[in-house]
TORGULUM-437010 format. One record per residue (C-alpha): residue in one letter; chain; x, y, z. Coordinates in nm, 4 decimals, decimal comma. Each point is the difference from the previous one (the first is absolute). Example, Ala and Ser with C-alpha at 12.3 -4.5 7.8 and 13.67 -1.06 7.14 Angstrom:
% residues 2
REC type mol       c1       c2       c3
REC    a   A   1,2300  -0,4500   0,7800
REC    s   A   0,1370   0,3440  -0,0660
//
This chain:
% residues 293
REC type mol       c1       c2       c3
REC    m   A   2,7872  -1,8092  -4,6907
REC    k   A   0,3247   0,0914   0,1859
REC    l   A   0,2915   0,1889  -0,1777
REC    s   A   0,3674  -0,0250   0,0781
REC    l   A   0,2123   0,2868  -0,1346
REC    g   A   0,3673  -0,0036  -0,0416
REC    i   A   0,1818   0,3228  -0,0605
REC    m   A   0,3464  -0,0442  -0,1414
REC    a   A   0,2429   0,2864   0,1169
REC    f   A   0,3585   0,0980  -0,0389
REC    n   A   0,0792   0,3534   0,1319
REC    e   A  -0,3507   0,1363  -0,0341
REC    a   A   0,0002   0,2533   0,2779
REC    s   A  -0,1281   0,2651  -0,2261
REC    n   A  -0,3212  -0,1977  -0,0828
REC    i   A  -0,0609  -0,2741   0,2474
REC    g   A  -0,1983   0,2175   0,2472
REC    a   A  -0,2258   0,1341  -0,2681
REC    l   A  -0,0488  -0,3516  -0,1478
REC    l   A  -0,0959  -0,1579   0,3278
REC    e   A  -0,2412   0,2896   0,0595
REC    m   A  -0,1797  -0,0719  -0,3242
REC    v   A  -0,0056  -0,3776   0,0701
REC    l   A  -0,1707   0,0684   0,3368
REC    k   A  -0,2647   0,2162  -0,1722
REC    q   A  -0,0993  -0,2688  -0,2598
REC    n   A  -0,3752  -0,0149  -0,0495
REC    l   A  -0,0748  -0,3578  -0,0122
REC    n   A  -0,3475  -0,1654  -0,0324
REC    q   A   0,0944  -0,3435  -0,1418
REC    a   A   0,2691  -0,0821   0,2397
REC    e   A   0,2010   0,0703   0,3045
REC    l   A   0,3639   0,1066   0,0000
REC    s   A   0,1076  -0,2282   0,2871
REC    e   A   0,3947   0,0255  -0,0291
REC    i   A   0,2552   0,2458  -0,1242
REC    y   A   0,3591  -0,1054  -0,0261
REC    v   A   0,2820   0,2469  -0,0995
REC    i   A   0,2961  -0,1988  -0,1249
REC    s   A   0,2913   0,2375   0,0461
REC    s   A   0,3134  -0,1101  -0,1933
REC    a   A   0,3071   0,1315   0,1841
REC    s   A  -0,1441   0,3570   0,0127
REC    t   A   0,2324   0,2501   0,1483
REC    d   A  -0,1932   0,3334  -0,0340
REC    g   A  -0,2555  -0,0223   0,2875
REC    t   A  -0,2594  -0,2126  -0,1807
REC    d   A   0,0003  -0,2577   0,2780
REC    e   A  -0,0430   0,2558   0,2694
REC    i   A  -0,3045   0,1580  -0,1776
REC    v   A  -0,1705  -0,3536  -0,0287
REC    k   A   0,0708  -0,0746   0,3619
REC    d   A  -0,1920   0,3088   0,0904
REC    y   A  -0,2970  -0,1101  -0,2008
REC    e   A   0,0313  -0,3518   0,1618
REC    q   A  -0,0919   0,1789   0,3234
REC    k   A  -0,3009   0,1501  -0,1560
REC    d   A  -0,1610  -0,2992  -0,1657
REC    p   A   0,0599  -0,3657   0,0955
REC    r   A  -0,0485  -0,1194  -0,3592
REC    i   A   0,3204   0,1710  -0,0995
REC    k   A   0,3180  -0,2079   0,0361
REC    l   A   0,3587   0,0712  -0,1028
REC    i   A   0,2172  -0,2666  -0,1307
REC    t   A   0,3737   0,0932  -0,0662
REC    q   A   0,2512  -0,1676  -0,2267
REC    a   A   0,3752   0,0592   0,1048
REC    k   A   0,1013   0,0007  -0,3650
REC    k   A  -0,1593   0,1256  -0,3153
REC    l   A  -0,0754  -0,3212  -0,1947
REC    g   A  -0,2424   0,1187  -0,2688
REC    k   A  -0,3744   0,0586   0,0085
REC    a   A  -0,0856  -0,3638  -0,0619
REC    a   A   0,1847  -0,1030   0,3107
REC    a   A  -0,2094   0,2741   0,1855
REC    i   A  -0,3180  -0,1424  -0,1361
REC    n   A   0,0923  -0,3480   0,1166
REC    e   A   0,0362   0,1342   0,3534
REC    f   A  -0,3514   0,1306  -0,0340
REC    l   A  -0,1290  -0,3325  -0,1520
REC    r   A   0,1319  -0,1820   0,3114
REC    v   A  -0,2116   0,1900   0,2434
REC    a   A  -0,3170   0,1001  -0,2028
REC    r   A  -0,3187  -0,1704   0,0911
REC    g   A  -0,2747   0,1837  -0,2033
REC    d   A  -0,2485  -0,1216  -0,2525
REC    l   A   0,1900   0,2356  -0,2442
REC    y   A   0,3352   0,1461  -0,0035
REC    l   A   0,0807   0,3537  -0,1030
REC    v   A   0,3563   0,1063  -0,0952
REC    e   A   0,0860   0,3659  -0,0261
REC    s   A   0,3212   0,1936  -0,0738
REC    g   A   0,1062   0,2233   0,2874
REC    d   A   0,0354   0,2984  -0,2393
REC    t   A  -0,3713   0,0078  -0,1052
REC    l   A  -0,3240   0,1448   0,1429
REC    p   A  -0,3544  -0,1266  -0,0440
REC    n   A  -0,3185   0,2009   0,0335
REC    e   A  -0,2696  -0,0939   0,2501
REC    t   A  -0,1885  -0,2346  -0,2333
REC    t   A   0,2950  -0,1699  -0,1761
REC    f   A  -0,0014  -0,3206   0,1983
REC    e   A  -0,3704  -0,0411  -0,0360
REC    e   A   0,0223   0,0363  -0,3759
REC    l   A   0,3027  -0,2347  -0,0163
REC    i   A  -0,1832  -0,2868   0,1557
REC    k   A  -0,3346   0,0371  -0,2035
REC    p   A   0,1171  -0,2350  -0,2807
REC    f   A   0,0388  -0,2835   0,2419
REC    s   A  -0,3789  -0,0626  -0,0183
REC    d   A   0,0966  -0,2024  -0,3050
REC    p   A   0,1513  -0,3235   0,1283
REC    k   A   0,2132  -0,0171  -0,3089
REC    v   A   0,1996   0,3152   0,0906
REC    g   A   0,3101  -0,0805   0,1979
REC    m   A   0,1640   0,3467  -0,0044
REC    t   A  -0,0776   0,3574  -0,0405
REC    g   A   0,2077   0,3071  -0,0504
REC    a   A  -0,0719   0,3837   0,0641
REC    h   A   0,0103   0,2843  -0,2457
REC    p   A   0,3302   0,2076   0,0644
REC    v   A  -0,0105   0,3679  -0,0415
REC    p   A   0,3230   0,1970   0,0070
REC    l   A   0,0309   0,3248   0,1874
REC    n   A   0,2789   0,1481  -0,2083
REC    s   A  -0,0489   0,3266  -0,1846
REC    p   A  -0,0557  -0,0820  -0,3820
REC    d   A   0,1462   0,3187  -0,1089
REC    t   A   0,3540  -0,1283  -0,0364
REC    l   A   0,1055  -0,2694  -0,2575
REC    l   A   0,0729  -0,2524   0,2785
REC    g   A  -0,3241   0,0818   0,1714
REC    f   A  -0,1897  -0,0376  -0,3169
REC    t   A   0,1849  -0,3364  -0,0605
REC    v   A  -0,1108  -0,1175   0,3483
REC    h   A  -0,3628   0,0900  -0,0655
REC    f   A   0,0038  -0,1466  -0,3528
REC    l   A   0,1375  -0,3210   0,1094
REC    w   A  -0,2554  -0,0416   0,2829
REC    r   A  -0,2823   0,0991  -0,2464
REC    l   A   0,1183  -0,2844  -0,2305
REC    h   A   0,0164  -0,2194   0,2875
REC    h   A  -0,3669   0,0851   0,0902
REC    r   A  -0,1114  -0,0598  -0,3708
REC    l   A   0,1923  -0,3263  -0,0111
REC    n   A  -0,1509  -0,1218   0,3287
REC    l   A  -0,3511   0,0716  -0,1471
REC    e   A   0,0861  -0,2621  -0,2772
REC    q   A   0,2216  -0,2372   0,1753
REC    p   A   0,1016   0,0434   0,3667
REC    k   A   0,3589   0,0688   0,1038
REC    l   A  -0,0238   0,0909   0,3666
REC    g   A   0,2276   0,1807   0,2322
REC    e   A   0,0718   0,2645   0,2848
REC    l   A  -0,3091  -0,1316   0,2087
REC    i   A  -0,1368  -0,3481  -0,0538
REC    a   A  -0,2311  -0,2497   0,1704
REC    f   A   0,0083  -0,3759  -0,0361
REC    r   A  -0,1616  -0,3125   0,1458
REC    p   A   0,2296  -0,1907   0,2424
REC    l   A   0,1077  -0,2481  -0,2613
REC    i   A   0,3827   0,0898   0,0088
REC    k   A   0,2128  -0,0869   0,2893
REC    e   A   0,3403   0,1273  -0,1163
REC    l   A   0,1454   0,2043  -0,2923
REC    p   A   0,3521  -0,0799  -0,1466
REC    t   A   0,2269   0,2571   0,1573
REC    d   A   0,1832   0,0620  -0,3247
REC    t   A  -0,2970   0,1653  -0,1726
REC    a   A   0,0193   0,3792  -0,0570
REC    v   A  -0,3593   0,0174  -0,1170
REC    d   A  -0,1964  -0,1562   0,3032
REC    e   A  -0,3546   0,1071  -0,1112
REC    a   A   0,0702  -0,1323  -0,3505
REC    w   A   0,1146  -0,3270   0,1471
REC    i   A  -0,3116  -0,0333   0,2016
REC    e   A  -0,2097   0,0881  -0,2955
REC    g   A   0,1680  -0,2783  -0,1992
REC    k   A  -0,0516  -0,2457   0,2848
REC    i   A  -0,3575   0,0776   0,0553
REC    r   A  -0,0572  -0,0731  -0,3732
REC    e   A   0,1876  -0,3176   0,0301
REC    l   A  -0,2196  -0,1035   0,2826
REC    g   A  -0,3081   0,0385  -0,2259
REC    y   A  -0,1247   0,3434   0,1290
REC    l   A  -0,0275   0,3322  -0,1808
REC    p   A   0,1460   0,3589   0,0815
REC    a   A  -0,2434   0,2803  -0,0006
REC    y   A   0,0522   0,3661  -0,0170
REC    a   A  -0,1810   0,2120   0,2508
REC    a   A   0,0034   0,3350  -0,1926
REC    e   A  -0,1779   0,1870   0,2695
REC    a   A   0,2473  -0,0979   0,2639
REC    i   A   0,2236   0,3108  -0,0210
REC    v   A   0,3457  -0,0094   0,1402
REC    y   A   0,2307   0,2929  -0,0174
REC    n   A   0,3682  -0,0377  -0,0648
REC    k   A   0,3062   0,2170  -0,0938
REC    g   A   0,1902  -0,0363  -0,3170
REC    a   A   0,3670   0,0539  -0,0472
REC    e   A   0,0952   0,3631   0,0002
REC    t   A   0,3482  -0,0406  -0,1507
REC    i   A   0,1131  -0,2005  -0,3101
REC    h   A   0,2363  -0,1942   0,2049
REC    d   A  -0,2783  -0,1328   0,2348
REC    f   A  -0,2302  -0,0450  -0,2939
REC    w   A   0,2489  -0,2297  -0,1660
REC    v   A   0,0779  -0,1720   0,3367
REC    q   A  -0,3729  -0,0912   0,0198
REC    r   A  -0,0558  -0,0967  -0,3683
REC    r   A   0,3177  -0,2002  -0,0576
REC    r   A  -0,0816  -0,1958   0,3203
REC    i   A  -0,3617  -0,0704  -0,0995
REC    y   A   0,0839  -0,1137  -0,3475
REC    c   A   0,2914  -0,2139   0,1163
REC    g   A  -0,2362  -0,1581   0,2536
REC    h   A  -0,2536  -0,0684  -0,2663
REC    i   A   0,2469  -0,1797  -0,2146
REC    h   A   0,1024  -0,2070   0,3145
REC    l   A  -0,3684  -0,0872   0,0548
REC    s   A  -0,0350  -0,1099  -0,3553
REC    k   A   0,2932  -0,2311   0,0171
REC    t   A  -0,0715  -0,1508   0,3479
REC    l   A  -0,3832   0,0002   0,0245
REC    g   A  -0,0725   0,0019  -0,3740
REC    y   A  -0,2441   0,2815   0,0605
REC    e   A   0,0046   0,3357  -0,1996
REC    v   A  -0,1906   0,3028   0,1317
REC    s   A  -0,2180   0,1767  -0,2481
REC    s   A   0,2270   0,2964  -0,0221
REC    f   A   0,3002  -0,2054  -0,0822
REC    s   A  -0,0653   0,0165  -0,3801
REC    a   A   0,1400   0,3083  -0,1537
REC    s   A  -0,2368  -0,0253  -0,2948
REC    r   A  -0,3043   0,0009   0,2295
REC    s   A   0,1144   0,2859   0,1988
REC    l   A   0,0764   0,2034  -0,3127
REC    h   A  -0,3550  -0,0721  -0,1219
REC    l   A  -0,1543   0,1093   0,3175
REC    a   A   0,2245   0,3107   0,0095
REC    w   A  -0,1336   0,0920  -0,3393
REC    e   A  -0,3585  -0,0551   0,0992
REC    e   A   0,0608   0,2221   0,3065
REC    v   A   0,1606   0,2835  -0,2097
REC    k   A  -0,2959  -0,0036  -0,2368
REC    e   A  -0,2574   0,0169   0,2738
REC    k   A   0,1798   0,2548   0,2239
REC    g   A   0,1874   0,2082  -0,2659
REC    d   A   0,3292   0,0083   0,1978
REC    p   A   0,2910   0,2113  -0,1593
REC    l   A   0,1926  -0,2378  -0,2294
REC    y   A   0,3390   0,1421   0,1242
REC    k   A  -0,0915  -0,0886   0,3587
REC    v   A  -0,1195  -0,3483  -0,1137
REC    f   A   0,3263  -0,0673  -0,1910
REC    g   A   0,1946   0,1183   0,2916
REC    a   A  -0,1904  -0,2368   0,2380
REC    a   A   0,0573  -0,2848  -0,2569
REC    f   A   0,3675   0,0680  -0,0101
REC    l   A   0,0364  -0,0127   0,3868
REC    e   A  -0,1982  -0,3197   0,0097
REC    l   A   0,2005  -0,1547  -0,2778
REC    i   A   0,3246   0,0729   0,1734
REC    g   A  -0,1282  -0,1465   0,3216
REC    r   A  -0,1091  -0,3127  -0,1734
REC    l   A   0,3360  -0,0208  -0,1807
REC    l   A   0,1930   0,0316   0,3331
REC    g   A  -0,2268  -0,2734   0,1577
REC    w   A   0,0733  -0,2362  -0,3095
REC    y   A   0,3778   0,0769   0,0510
REC    d   A  -0,0206  -0,0598   0,3722
REC    y   A  -0,1560  -0,3476  -0,0563
REC    h   A   0,1802  -0,1214  -0,3103
REC    i   A   0,3417   0,1583   0,0327
REC    r   A   0,0610   0,0878   0,3603
REC    k   A  -0,1892  -0,3201   0,1145
REC    k   A  -0,1548   0,2095   0,2684
REC    n   A  -0,3243  -0,0535   0,1883
REC    p   A  -0,0900   0,3084   0,1844
REC    f   A  -0,2426  -0,1639   0,2624
REC    s   A   0,1586   0,2358   0,2703
REC    w   A   0,0085   0,3084  -0,2004
REC    d   A   0,1440   0,3608   0,0227
REC    v   A  -0,2618   0,2383   0,1362
REC    a   A  -0,1316   0,2774  -0,2069
REC    t   A   0,0016   0,2679   0,2806
REC    s   A  -0,2115   0,2601  -0,1797
REC    t   A  -0,3080  -0,2340   0,0169
REC    k   A  -0,0083  -0,0141   0,3710
REC    d   A  -0,1689   0,3220   0,1129
REC    l   A  -0,3521   0,0348  -0,1330
REC    r   A  -0,0504   0,3432   0,1596
REC    k   A   0,2567   0,1635  -0,2512
//
């Protein structure tokens, strides 16, 4: 089985080299990583030059550049036009897998009913601050939710059933998930497929991310008729309470995290319903870019 990997990048110079190193170190037994495309969307920070250096080291690596930043869905479409593998993998340029991540990610495809899988994101932020705790708490909820009803992101794999995404979606993985279900296949969570990311380290960046995601989920619900499992506030609160009971988190931190998330969702609701804004080409949360800090 041949794998095609698409890495979506915008100004990822601080991480793209480390990401490509980990991609090349993947320990694969079930499949072959046959092609690696980096889609660079109008990067200006040296990302393209770093990828070009890696092109010289490994013929599987190919750089595709976009002159304008048109949103992640448009970048994924560039990848879909050239990918030829039996499975497609899409990874954000500001993440890092470990050496067994891809192998774990593709294991569920032994079930012919599975059309898409998602990795287990783990943040590298320090949990000592309120914002760091919030990032860890939300990803822990994401993990708990995925064990019950998958909602996949950061690093995904899917069968080559989709030829193009609508370029006006701000939640590309969620759109693919909804479409996979529409086609009669199931999403599956690969809990052992660890992928590291970096959560926002400023409140401004946190709200930039959370409002964009919630606004995108509203747009997805209205256009595709699909709601991700985290869309329901009551479900999220129930899972949060179960997590608190199990882990014994300090309530003042939990309420602080809930407040930050609530404001993010309210801002997303305001963007969609009042401002009539669809943030498919979004402002960048710069504090999430360097996983080394």
